[in-house]
C-alpha distance (Angstrom), angle and dihedral (degrees) to the residues before:
residue distance angle dihedral
M1 . . .
E2 3.80 . .
Q3 3.82 89.5 .
L4 3.83 90.2 56.6
I5 3.79 91.4 52.3
T6 3.80 91.2 48.9
N7 3.81 91.7 49.0
A8 3.81 91.9 48.2
A9 3.81 90.2 51.8
D10 3.81 90.2 49.2
V11 3.81 90.9 52.7
V12 3.80 92.3 50.2
D13 3.80 91.3 47.1
E14 3.82 91.3 49.0
K15 3.81 92.0 49.7
E16 3.79 91.0 49.3
R17 3.79 91.4 46.7
L18 3.81 90.6 50.7
R19 3.82 91.2 47.2
K20 3.80 92.4 51.7
F21 3.80 92.9 45.3
S22 3.81 90.6 49.7
E23 3.79 90.1 48.8
V24 3.81 93.3 51.1
F25 3.81 91.7 53.5
S26 3.83 95.3 37.5
F27 3.80 94.6 -121.4
T28 3.77 117.8 -179.8
E29 3.80 116.3 -123.3
R30 3.82 91.0 -98.4
E31 3.81 92.2 46.8
S32 3.80 88.2 53.4
E33 3.81 89.8 53.3
V34 3.80 91.2 48.5
F35 3.80 92.1 46.2
N36 3.80 90.7 50.5
C37 3.81 90.6 53.6
L38 3.80 92.0 46.5
V39 3.80 95.9 52.5
N40 3.80 101.5 32.5
T41 3.79 102.5 42.6
E42 3.76 137.6 44.2
D43 3.81 91.2 -140.1
S44 3.78 118.2 138.9
I45 3.79 120.6 -112.4
Q46 3.80 89.6 -103.6
M47 3.81 91.9 51.5
I48 3.81 91.5 49.5
A49 3.80 90.7 49.2
E50 3.80 90.6 52.2
K51 3.81 92.1 46.2
L52 3.82 91.2 51.7
Y53 3.83 93.5 41.2
V54 3.80 95.1 -122.6
S55 3.77 132.6 119.6
R56 3.76 118.8 -96.6
R57 3.82 89.5 -114.3
T58 3.80 92.0 53.5
L59 3.78 90.3 49.1
E60 3.81 90.3 50.2
R61 3.82 89.5 54.1
H62 3.81 90.2 52.9
I63 3.80 90.5 48.2
S64 3.82 90.6 49.9
A65 3.81 90.1 51.7
I66 3.81 90.2 49.8
Y67 3.80 91.5 49.8
E68 3.80 90.5 48.9
K69 3.81 93.9 48.5
T70 3.80 93.9 47.0
G71 3.81 97.5 38.4
V72 3.80 94.3 -126.9
K73 3.78 128.7 121.8
S74 3.80 105.3 -153.3
R75 3.76 146.1 33.9
V76 3.79 89.1 -106.5
G77 3.80 88.8 54.3
L78 3.80 89.6 53.4
L79 3.80 90.8 50.5
N80 3.79 91.4 50.3
L81 3.79 92.2 48.4
Y82 3.80 93.2 46.3
N83 3.80 94.3 47.1
K84 3.81 96.5 49.6
């Protein structure tokens, strides 16, 4: 039971952390969804596009906007920035 409570708190903290990060960089709602997939999964770009029901090209535009807003140039850069 204690493990469930700990996991629930972790989920809430992660959602709040993502919300604050998205707010700092002025992400749109969709960019926040894309960012969440990029930093919290190891899914390929194609898999993320399918999960979010967008074309690969549309997803790539969102990723480009995220890179521009954050000043990084790769998924690894996003992870490093997010995990500071």
